[in-house]
Phi, psi and omega in degrees: 000099168040035180084357186279141183234339173245123182244123171257123179256118180252121180207180181288151179302329179286342189254341198297315182297315175295313182306318179292326170293322175293311180291320178303317181299297191301318184276351172249006169290142182294151185287145179290348177276307180227100185292340180280343188294143169266172185288140174269008182259145170251127179252136181225151193226134174223128173264148178244159181299142174281104187241142167092002179252141166296155179301322180289317173298324177293320182291332173293312183298318181291330175296313180295321179296322180292321174303313183294326176297307178306315178305318192284317187287321187266341184239296187297308180306324182278336188265316182261098192244017176212163182299320179301315182293319175306311182297316180301314180296311180298322184265342177250335188240331189287140181298320192277328182271345182272118188307315181289335174284323175297320172300308180303317178294333181282332182268352184281102183283323186261071182276331185067222178089172188273170180296328181284318178304308184292328175297310179302317183293312176305318182294343175256014168109359177290135178286157186285348182254012179104160176082181180249141178293133167267118181250000000 
C-alpha cells in the first residue's frame, strides 16, 4: 500500500474481531509472485465504543460479526490462500462486492428471515419495505 508498512485498523468494538480476522488473512497471504515471502506489514487494531445503536441492533450486529469471524478463519482463509484467490473471492463470490448479488438483494422484496435478521438489515440502512434507504 503506497509504501505504508505499519497499518492501524480502527473500527467499532462489535466489528473489531471480524475485521482483525479479515486483515490478518488478506495481509498475510503469500504474494502471487513470491510465495515464500512473509508479510511486510505490521498490523495494529483499535476499537472504539459502540455508540448510537439500540441494544437490540447491537446484539444483532455482534451475532452477525461473530459468525463472519468464524467464516473467515475456518473457511475463507483456508480456501483462498493467495492474493489472486482473495481477488477472485471478492469479485465473484462475496455478497457485498459482487454487483449481480447486490442488485438481486436490493430488488428482493420478499426476503423473509427472522426478526433478528430484519433488525440487522435495518441497522445497516435497509428500509422496512424492501430496498435500501437513500440518505
